[in-house]
VEXFI-234194 format. One record per residue (C-alpha): residue in three letters; x, y, z. Coordinates in nm, 4 decimals. Each point is the difference from the previous one (the first is absolute). Layout:
<sites>
{site 'ALA', {X, Y, Z}}
...
</sites>
This chain:
<sites>
{site 'MET', {1.6878, -0.6952, 5.9595}}
{site 'GLU', {0.3243, 0.1847, -0.1460}}
{site 'ASN', {0.0137, 0.1081, -0.3205}}
{site 'TRP', {0.0912, -0.2545, -0.2322}}
{site 'LEU', {0.1948, 0.2351, -0.2168}}
{site 'GLU', {0.1465, 0.1189, 0.2906}}
{site 'LEU', {0.4136, -0.0520, -0.0096}}
{site 'PRO', {0.1892, -0.0388, 0.3229}}
{site 'ALA', {0.1912, 0.3637, 0.1540}}
{site 'GLY', {0.2857, 0.0912, -0.1635}}
{site 'TYR', {-0.1001, -0.0412, -0.3352}}
{site 'PRO', {-0.0893, 0.3195, -0.2555}}
{site 'GLY', {-0.3069, 0.0966, -0.0258}}
{site 'TRP', {0.0192, 0.0097, -0.3662}}
{site 'LEU', {0.0672, -0.3726, -0.0111}}
{site 'VAL', {-0.3530, -0.0192, 0.1608}}
{site 'ASN', {-0.1373, 0.1869, -0.3042}}
{site 'VAL', {0.1433, -0.1865, -0.2910}}
{site 'ALA', {-0.1098, -0.3179, 0.1946}}
{site 'GLY', {-0.3748, 0.0989, 0.0162}}
{site 'ALA', {0.0188, 0.1581, -0.3945}}
{site 'LEU', {0.1568, -0.3443, -0.0544}}
{site 'VAL', {-0.3371, -0.1533, 0.1588}}
{site 'ILE', {-0.1913, 0.1894, -0.1544}}
{site 'LEU', {0.1366, -0.0398, -0.3480}}
{site 'LEU', {-0.0226, -0.3690, 0.0106}}
{site 'LEU', {-0.3664, 0.0364, 0.1247}}
{site 'GLY', {-0.1064, 0.2507, -0.2643}}
{site 'TYR', {0.1950, -0.2450, -0.2480}}
{site 'ALA', {-0.2790, -0.2792, 0.0639}}
{site 'VAL', {-0.2472, 0.2150, 0.0375}}
{site 'ILE', {0.0457, 0.0992, -0.3548}}
{site 'ARG', {0.0541, -0.3544, -0.1312}}
{site 'ILE', {-0.3606, -0.0269, 0.1779}}
{site 'VAL', {-0.1840, 0.2554, -0.1471}}
{site 'THR', {0.1567, -0.0531, -0.3231}}
{site 'GLY', {-0.1012, -0.3170, -0.0330}}
{site 'ILE', {-0.3686, 0.0207, 0.1178}}
{site 'LEU', {-0.0148, 0.2728, -0.2194}}
{site 'LYS', {0.1381, -0.1769, -0.2678}}
{site 'LYS', {-0.2409, -0.2933, 0.0284}}
{site 'THR', {-0.2777, 0.2434, 0.0528}}
{site 'LEU', {0.0579, 0.1384, -0.3712}}
{site 'LYS', {-0.0034, -0.3406, -0.1546}}
{site 'LYS', {-0.3503, -0.0156, 0.1041}}
{site 'SER', {-0.0829, 0.3391, -0.0863}}
{site 'LYS', {-0.1446, 0.1023, -0.3643}}
{site 'LEU', {0.2676, 0.2808, 0.0051}}
{site 'ASP', {0.2229, -0.0171, -0.3191}}
{site 'PRO', {0.2700, -0.1920, 0.0361}}
{site 'ALA', {0.2614, 0.2612, -0.1256}}
{site 'LEU', {-0.1240, 0.2235, 0.3237}}
{site 'HIS', {0.1286, -0.2745, 0.2173}}
{site 'VAL', {0.3433, 0.0583, -0.0268}}
{site 'PHE', {-0.0526, 0.3855, 0.0604}}
{site 'ILE', {-0.2174, -0.0500, 0.2789}}
{site 'LEU', {0.2392, -0.2465, 0.1463}}
{site 'ASN', {0.2766, 0.1951, -0.0139}}
{site 'CYS', {-0.1753, 0.3381, 0.0910}}
{site 'VAL', {-0.0599, -0.2069, 0.3572}}
{site 'ARG', {0.3431, -0.0963, 0.0325}}
{site 'ILE', {0.1652, 0.3100, -0.0247}}
{site 'ALA', {-0.2921, 0.1658, 0.2353}}
{site 'LEU', {0.1423, -0.2608, 0.3157}}
{site 'TRP', {0.3436, 0.0310, -0.1082}}
{site 'VAL', {-0.0211, 0.4138, 0.0343}}
{site 'VAL', {-0.2137, -0.0803, 0.3452}}
{site 'LEU', {0.2271, -0.2385, 0.0682}}
{site 'VAL', {0.3959, 0.2047, -0.0332}}
{site 'VAL', {-0.2404, 0.2800, 0.1819}}
{site 'MET', {-0.0289, -0.1566, 0.3256}}
{site 'MET', {0.3360, -0.1621, -0.0175}}
{site 'LEU', {0.1132, 0.3642, -0.0250}}
{site 'SER', {-0.1630, 0.0832, 0.2745}}
{site 'ALA', {0.1015, -0.2768, 0.2429}}
{site 'LEU', {0.3686, 0.1163, -0.1153}}
{site 'GLU', {-0.1221, 0.3353, 0.1273}}
{site 'VAL', {0.0278, 0.1638, -0.2996}}
{site 'ALA', {-0.1877, 0.3185, -0.1043}}
{site 'THR', {-0.2223, -0.1623, -0.2738}}
{site 'ALA', {-0.2307, 0.3145, -0.1247}}
{site 'PRO', {0.3057, 0.1506, -0.2018}}
{site 'LEU', {-0.0072, -0.3170, -0.1527}}
{site 'VAL', {-0.3570, -0.0002, -0.0748}}
{site 'THR', {0.0198, 0.3365, -0.1717}}
{site 'MET', {0.2724, -0.0880, -0.1980}}
{site 'LEU', {-0.1728, -0.3008, -0.1639}}
{site 'GLY', {-0.2850, 0.2119, -0.0757}}
{site 'ALA', {0.1981, 0.2666, -0.1691}}
{site 'ALA', {0.2189, -0.2512, -0.1987}}
{site 'GLY', {-0.4031, -0.1678, -0.0691}}
{site 'ALA', {-0.0778, 0.3546, -0.1577}}
{site 'ALA', {0.2872, 0.0365, -0.1782}}
{site 'VAL', {-0.0568, -0.3877, -0.1786}}
{site 'ALA', {-0.3336, 0.0648, -0.0682}}
{site 'LEU', {0.0460, 0.3568, -0.1562}}
{site 'ALA', {0.2451, -0.1464, -0.2119}}
{site 'LEU', {-0.1352, -0.3590, -0.1074}}
{site 'LYS', {-0.3502, 0.1888, -0.0700}}
{site 'ASP', {-0.0491, -0.1497, -0.3173}}
{site 'SER', {0.0542, -0.3192, 0.1127}}
{site 'LEU', {-0.2149, 0.0305, 0.3098}}
{site 'GLY', {-0.3120, 0.1261, -0.2369}}
{site 'ASN', {0.0881, -0.3313, -0.1395}}
{site 'PHE', {-0.0098, -0.1844, 0.2642}}
{site 'ALA', {-0.3039, 0.1526, 0.1159}}
{site 'GLY', {-0.1556, -0.0806, -0.3988}}
{site 'GLY', {0.1182, -0.4013, 0.0686}}
{site 'ILE', {-0.1943, 0.0109, 0.3180}}
{site 'LEU', {-0.3176, 0.1391, -0.1343}}
{site 'ILE', {0.0272, -0.2343, -0.2997}}
{site 'ILE', {0.0623, -0.3081, 0.2835}}
{site 'LEU', {-0.2761, 0.0848, 0.1648}}
{site 'ASN', {-0.2784, 0.0948, -0.2445}}
{site 'LYS', {0.0997, -0.2290, -0.2614}}
{site 'PRO', {-0.1311, 0.1814, -0.3177}}
{site 'PHE', {0.1836, -0.2774, -0.1794}}
{site 'SER', {0.2228, -0.3005, 0.0583}}
{site 'GLN', {0.2933, -0.2532, -0.1216}}
{site 'GLY', {-0.1017, -0.1091, -0.3168}}
{site 'ASP', {-0.2969, 0.2887, -0.0949}}
{site 'HIS', {0.0168, 0.1678, -0.3264}}
{site 'ILE', {0.0047, 0.3513, 0.0754}}
{site 'GLN', {0.1014, 0.3658, -0.1982}}
{site 'THR', {0.1107, 0.3247, 0.1214}}
{site 'GLN', {0.0705, 0.3113, -0.1611}}
{site 'ASP', {0.3731, -0.1710, 0.0650}}
{site 'GLY', {-0.0581, -0.3298, -0.1816}}
{site 'GLU', {-0.2062, -0.2692, -0.0323}}
{site 'GLY', {0.0826, -0.3607, 0.0664}}
{site 'ILE', {-0.0478, -0.2973, 0.2464}}
{site 'VAL', {0.0819, 0.0044, 0.3599}}
{site 'GLU', {0.3069, -0.1322, 0.0917}}
{site 'LYS', {0.0619, 0.1072, 0.3836}}
{site 'THR', {-0.0234, 0.3000, 0.2101}}
{site 'ASP', {0.2322, 0.0562, 0.2790}}
{site 'LEU', {-0.0117, 0.2604, 0.2684}}
{site 'LEU', {0.1336, 0.2578, -0.2935}}
{site 'TYR', {-0.0240, -0.1105, -0.3448}}
{site 'THR', {-0.2669, -0.1932, -0.2310}}
{site 'THR', {0.1103, -0.2100, -0.2641}}
{site 'LEU', {-0.1889, -0.0412, -0.3282}}
{site 'LYS', {0.0766, -0.2658, -0.2299}}
{site 'THR', {-0.1067, 0.1688, -0.3792}}
{site 'PHE', {-0.1444, -0.1922, -0.3031}}
{site 'ASP', {0.3103, 0.0208, -0.1692}}
{site 'ASN', {0.1671, -0.1512, 0.2929}}
{site 'THR', {0.1954, 0.3288, 0.1472}}
{site 'MET', {-0.0040, 0.0896, 0.3813}}
{site 'VAL', {-0.1353, 0.3036, 0.0963}}
{site 'ILE', {0.0623, 0.1197, 0.3746}}
{site 'ILE', {-0.2350, 0.2282, 0.0985}}
{site 'PRO', {0.0516, 0.1983, 0.3535}}
{site 'ASN', {-0.2693, -0.0387, 0.2181}}
{site 'GLY', {-0.0508, 0.3470, 0.0678}}
{site 'LEU', {-0.0824, 0.0381, -0.3449}}
{site 'LEU', {-0.2582, -0.2534, 0.0294}}
{site 'THR', {-0.1765, 0.1213, 0.2434}}
{site 'GLY', {-0.0531, 0.3619, -0.1362}}
{site 'THR', {-0.1548, -0.0884, -0.3575}}
{site 'ALA', {-0.2353, -0.2287, -0.1526}}
{site 'VAL', {0.0672, -0.3723, 0.0112}}
{site 'GLN', {-0.1817, -0.2141, -0.2867}}
{site 'ASN', {-0.0641, -0.3246, 0.1484}}
{site 'TYR', {-0.0789, -0.2516, -0.2846}}
{site 'SER', {-0.0605, -0.2807, 0.2583}}
{site 'MET', {-0.1890, 0.0640, 0.2766}}
{site 'ALA', {-0.3703, -0.0814, -0.1718}}
{site 'GLN', {-0.0423, -0.3392, -0.1049}}
{site 'GLN', {-0.1908, 0.0833, -0.3018}}
{site 'ARG', {0.1206, 0.2419, -0.2641}}
{site 'ARG', {-0.1399, 0.1579, -0.2968}}
{site 'VAL', {0.0942, -0.0175, -0.3550}}
{site 'ASP', {-0.0642, 0.2750, -0.2101}}
{site 'CYS', {0.0560, -0.0247, -0.3740}}
{site 'SER', {-0.0550, 0.2338, -0.2926}}
{site 'PHE', {-0.0539, -0.0925, -0.3733}}
{site 'SER', {-0.0659, 0.2256, -0.3240}}
{site 'VAL', {-0.2124, -0.1248, -0.2896}}
{site 'ALA', {-0.1366, 0.1698, -0.3010}}
{site 'TYR', {-0.3116, 0.2275, 0.0275}}
{site 'SER', {-0.1378, -0.2529, -0.2909}}
{site 'SER', {0.0121, -0.2617, 0.2722}}
{site 'ASP', {-0.3079, -0.1656, 0.0992}}
{site 'LEU', {-0.0278, 0.1206, 0.3867}}
{site 'ALA', {-0.2301, -0.3151, 0.1020}}
{site 'LEU', {0.2865, -0.2755, -0.1705}}
{site 'VAL', {0.3077, 0.2034, 0.1636}}
{site 'LYS', {-0.1847, -0.0131, 0.3418}}
{site 'GLU', {-0.1079, -0.3901, -0.0837}}
{site 'THR', {0.3916, -0.0543, -0.0386}}
{site 'LEU', {0.1430, 0.1404, 0.2887}}
{site 'ARG', {-0.2303, -0.1390, 0.2159}}
{site 'ASN', {0.0591, -0.3590, -0.1825}}
{site 'VAL', {0.3971, 0.0713, 0.0397}}
{site 'ALA', {-0.0477, 0.0667, 0.4557}}
{site 'GLU', {-0.2496, -0.2868, 0.0199}}
{site 'GLN', {0.2109, -0.2449, -0.1564}}
{site 'ASP', {0.2934, 0.0888, 0.2471}}
{site 'PRO', {-0.0454, -0.1960, 0.3165}}
{site 'ARG', {0.2206, 0.2351, 0.1634}}
{site 'VAL', {-0.2880, 0.3002, -0.0634}}
{site 'LEU', {-0.2195, -0.0207, 0.3379}}
{site 'PRO', {-0.3624, -0.0192, -0.0461}}
{site 'GLU', {-0.0448, 0.2472, 0.2302}}
{site 'PRO', {-0.0218, 0.3107, -0.0325}}
{site 'GLU', {-0.0725, -0.0675, -0.3844}}
{site 'PRO', {0.2227, 0.1726, -0.2459}}
{site 'LEU', {-0.0707, 0.3625, -0.1203}}
{site 'ILE', {0.0163, 0.0580, -0.3836}}
{site 'TRP', {-0.1268, 0.3345, -0.1184}}
{site 'VAL', {0.1062, 0.2703, -0.2296}}
{site 'ALA', {0.2011, 0.1614, 0.1837}}
{site 'GLY', {0.1081, 0.3033, -0.3051}}
{site 'GLN', {-0.0370, 0.1202, -0.3407}}
{site 'LYS', {0.3638, 0.0796, -0.1306}}
{site 'ASP', {0.0598, 0.1824, -0.3220}}
{site 'SER', {0.0684, -0.3453, -0.1870}}
{site 'ALA', {-0.1698, -0.2867, 0.2208}}
{site 'ILE', {-0.2670, -0.1010, 0.2466}}
{site 'GLU', {0.1352, -0.0721, 0.3642}}
{site 'MET', {-0.0887, -0.2956, 0.1802}}
{site 'ALA', {0.0806, -0.0812, 0.3368}}
{site 'LEU', {-0.0131, -0.3224, 0.1627}}
{site 'LYS', {0.0169, -0.0223, 0.3664}}
{site 'VAL', {0.0332, -0.3962, 0.1992}}
{site 'TRP', {0.1053, -0.0807, 0.3144}}
{site 'CYS', {0.2400, -0.2607, 0.1174}}
{site 'ALA', {0.1945, -0.1326, 0.2614}}
{site 'THR', {0.2784, 0.2558, 0.0927}}
{site 'GLU', {0.2672, -0.2923, -0.0845}}
{site 'ASP', {-0.1871, -0.0278, -0.3446}}
{site 'TYR', {0.0518, 0.3933, -0.0666}}
{site 'TRP', {0.2646, 0.0555, -0.2666}}
{site 'ASP', {0.0032, -0.3805, -0.1931}}
{site 'LEU', {-0.3626, 0.0658, -0.0758}}
{site 'LYS', {0.0321, 0.4033, -0.0823}}
{site 'TYR', {0.2438, -0.1578, -0.3383}}
{site 'SER', {-0.1928, -0.2647, -0.0226}}
{site 'LEU', {-0.3441, 0.1785, -0.0309}}
{site 'GLU', {0.2091, 0.2244, -0.2666}}
{site 'GLU', {0.1065, -0.2837, -0.2236}}
{site 'GLN', {-0.3082, -0.1972, 0.0077}}
{site 'VAL', {-0.2372, 0.2911, -0.0950}}
{site 'LYS', {0.2290, 0.1141, -0.3544}}
{site 'LEU', {-0.0167, -0.3700, -0.0610}}
{site 'ALA', {-0.3732, -0.0149, 0.0682}}
{site 'PHE', {-0.0695, 0.3443, -0.2071}}
{site 'ASP', {0.1894, -0.1227, -0.2903}}
{site 'VAL', {-0.2163, -0.3485, -0.0215}}
{site 'ALA', {-0.3405, 0.2316, 0.0610}}
{site 'GLY', {0.1031, 0.2450, -0.2859}}
{site 'ILE', {0.0190, 0.2640, 0.2331}}
{site 'GLU', {0.2388, 0.3295, -0.1225}}
{site 'ILE', {0.2813, 0.0921, 0.2412}}
{site 'PRO', {0.0353, 0.3698, -0.1703}}
{site 'PHE', {0.3046, 0.1675, -0.0583}}
{site 'PRO', {0.0357, 0.4378, 0.0037}}
{site 'GLN', {-0.0795, 0.1498, -0.3459}}
{site 'MET', {-0.0131, 0.2779, -0.1494}}
{site 'ASP', {-0.2211, 0.1416, -0.2690}}
{site 'VAL', {0.2549, 0.2211, -0.2408}}
{site 'HIS', {-0.1937, 0.2275, -0.2675}}
{site 'TYR', {0.1414, 0.1300, -0.2859}}
{site 'ARG', {-0.1055, 0.3283, -0.1695}}
{site 'LYS', {0.1434, 0.0981, -0.3405}}
{site 'ARG', {0.0322, 0.3882, -0.0900}}
</sites>
């Protein structure tokens, strides 16, 4: 059987090479479309973060196109070794120029894979505190409680401690109150316990903790620690601060202020 790419006598050899390169291009293009289509369906069914889907697809698509171009050049009898060397040198130069961006990119990959926080989580870092609006491959955007946006490079987030206040389903609310030294501690503890038990957001388990936390210059410091659902944390904390003040007033428990005794000596 004759070669299906063989042309009648009299045609130049380069024409055969061009025909072969075109066939490789058409077949390669079809293969790339099929492979990327299958990969896209597979990624949709996977548990990978959607932010990684586009990145993986683009990497695979670029790699396949590079292989296809090299095959076409080989069919055209073009030396590919210098091209590969040039691409390697260009890649090294680009990596050196974009080392900070590549660090952020690597950080973004780590965040997406490890999931130390997700969209909607309340986090705190040394660069800001707020609600996570979005995380892409280079930056994480936080929305602060006074409605400003903080954009943090992912490289910084992966290199520092991140407090995630939303990861656990329950949080402990810690409150501190000062009472006079003359106060009845049993009454103070009973009042604090009644306030905690009357608020439905306070969880019965673990039980509220009430104790003397310290003895200051002008007051005894009382600690009240209760557990609640994470989403109720701030509302409960501010409510306890107000309700305890009102309950102390009703019970006649004095909230002291700094005092100083001054003695005047006549000479």
